[in-house]
matplotlib code that plots the C-alpha trace (Angstrom):
import matplotlib.pyplot as plt

x = [-28.2, -24.3, -23.5, -24.9, -22.1, -19.4, -19.9, -19.6, -16.7, -14.9, -15.6, -14.3, -11.2, -10.8, -11.0, -8.4, -5.9, -6.6, -6.3, -3.1, -1.9, -2.5, 1.1, 2.1, -0.1, -0.2, 3.0, 3.0, 4.9, 5.0, 2.8, 0.3, 0.3, -0.2, -2.8, -4.9, -4.5, -5.2, -8.7, -9.8, -8.8, -10.4, -13.8, -13.4, -13.1, -16.0, -18.3, -17.4, -18.2, -21.4, -22.9, -21.9, -20.7, -17.8, -16.2, -16.0, -14.5, -12.2, -11.5, -10.2, -8.2, -6.4, -6.2, -5.3, -2.4, -0.9, -1.4, 0.3, 3.2, 3.3, 3.4, 6.0, 4.4, 5.5, 9.1, 8.5, 6.7, 6.2, 4.1, 1.4, -0.2, -0.2, -1.9, -4.3, -4.5, -5.3, -7.8, -9.4, -10.3, -11.2, -13.9, -15.1, -16.0, -17.6, -19.6, -20.7, -21.3, -22.6, -22.5, -21.7, -18.6, -17.1, -15.1, -12.7, -12.7, -12.5, -9.2, -7.6, -8.2, -6.8, -3.9, -3.0, -3.1, -1.1, 1.6, 1.2, 2.0, 4.5, 6.5, 6.4, 7.3, 10.4, 11.6, 11.3, 13.5, 15.5, 15.7, 16.4, 17.7, 16.1, 13.4, 12.0, 11.6, 10.3, 7.6, 6.4, 5.9, 3.6, 1.9, 1.1, -0.5, -0.9, -3.1, -5.3, -6.1, -6.5, -9.1, -11.3, -10.8, -12.2, -14.7, -16.4, -16.1, -17.8, -20.8, -20.7, -21.1, -23.4, -25.9, -25.4, -24.8, -27.4]
y = [39.8, 41.3, 41.3, 38.1, 36.9, 39.2, 37.4, 34.4, 34.4, 35.9, 33.6, 31.0, 33.2, 32.7, 28.9, 28.4, 31.2, 29.1, 25.7, 26.8, 27.7, 23.9, 23.2, 25.2, 23.6, 19.2, 18.4, 15.5, 14.7, 17.3, 14.6, 13.8, 17.7, 18.4, 16.1, 17.3, 21.2, 20.7, 19.0, 21.2, 24.3, 22.5, 21.9, 25.9, 26.4, 24.1, 25.4, 28.8, 28.0, 26.0, 28.3, 31.9, 33.1, 32.9, 36.1, 35.1, 31.6, 33.3, 35.7, 33.0, 31.3, 33.7, 35.2, 31.9, 31.2, 34.5, 34.2, 30.8, 32.6, 35.6, 32.4, 31.0, 28.0, 27.9, 28.6, 30.6, 33.7, 32.2, 29.5, 31.7, 32.1, 28.4, 27.4, 29.9, 29.0, 25.4, 26.7, 28.7, 25.9, 23.8, 26.2, 27.0, 23.2, 22.6, 25.8, 25.0, 21.4, 19.6, 16.1, 12.7, 12.7, 16.0, 14.7, 13.2, 15.5, 18.8, 17.4, 16.0, 19.0, 20.7, 19.0, 18.8, 22.5, 22.5, 20.1, 21.1, 24.6, 24.0, 21.6, 24.5, 27.6, 25.7, 24.8, 27.7, 29.3, 26.4, 25.2, 21.4, 20.8, 19.3, 22.1, 22.0, 18.3, 18.7, 21.6, 19.1, 16.1, 18.3, 19.8, 16.1, 13.5, 14.9, 18.0, 14.8, 13.7, 16.5, 17.8, 15.1, 14.0, 18.1, 17.8, 14.7, 16.3, 19.5, 17.1, 15.6, 18.7, 20.2, 17.5, 18.5, 22.4, 23.7]
z = [14.9, 14.1, 17.9, 18.3, 15.3, 16.7, 20.5, 19.3, 17.0, 19.9, 22.3, 19.2, 19.1, 22.8, 23.0, 20.0, 22.0, 24.8, 22.8, 21.6, 25.1, 26.5, 25.2, 28.9, 30.8, 29.7, 28.5, 26.3, 23.4, 20.5, 18.4, 20.4, 21.4, 17.9, 17.4, 20.2, 19.6, 16.0, 16.8, 19.3, 16.6, 13.6, 15.4, 16.3, 12.8, 11.1, 14.3, 13.0, 9.3, 10.0, 13.1, 12.2, 8.8, 6.4, 7.0, 11.1, 10.1, 7.6, 10.3, 13.0, 10.2, 9.9, 13.7, 15.0, 12.9, 13.7, 17.2, 17.1, 15.7, 17.9, 20.6, 19.8, 18.2, 15.0, 13.8, 10.8, 9.7, 6.3, 7.9, 8.6, 5.1, 4.2, 7.2, 6.3, 3.4, 4.3, 7.1, 4.7, 2.1, 5.0, 6.1, 3.0, 2.3, 5.6, 5.1, 1.9, 1.7, 4.6, 3.6, 5.1, 2.9, 3.7, 7.3, 4.7, 1.2, 3.3, 5.2, 2.3, 0.7, 3.9, 4.2, -0.2, 0.5, 3.3, 1.7, -1.8, -0.6, 1.6, -0.7, -3.6, -1.1, 0.5, -3.0, -4.4, -1.9, -1.9, 1.8, 2.5, 6.4, 9.6, 10.2, 6.8, 7.0, 10.3, 9.0, 6.2, 8.3, 10.5, 7.3, 6.3, 8.1, 10.9, 9.5, 7.9, 11.1, 13.3, 10.8, 10.5, 14.7, 14.4, 11.8, 14.1, 16.8, 15.9, 14.8, 18.2, 19.9, 17.4, 18.5, 22.2, 21.9, 19.0]

ax = plt.figure().add_subplot(projection="3d")
ax.plot(x, y, z, "-o")
ax.set_aspect("equal")
plt.show()
């Protein structure tokens, strides 16, 4: 049983890493690419939370932003724990409560976590420039949309796969 969970977790990690590399193969505007890749990554996280276990889902929630930074997709290493916290909130809520309103409640909680923690950290360091503005924009409503779409995609795939 543990081997099955490990293999599924590894496959989802590989799928998430490939999704992050879509930026190289499909040249789209930044916002559109964020929406596409974010939806796929949130779907991977929700699948892990729902169909594997919390440990694997939390490891994916940490590994994906670390790999995104190492691949050059995140501008600041400070974003890794912020994104991990947001992903962890999404994973925990989707794992614990799988009811109809979760496709709105979990994304709202994730977005509030990302934007709130990001704002607090940037205020603490006293940085106010265009990079911070762009990062906070990316931690706002695009994350809400990608989380909602990721959950809806997982529900669609769940009916066909599991």
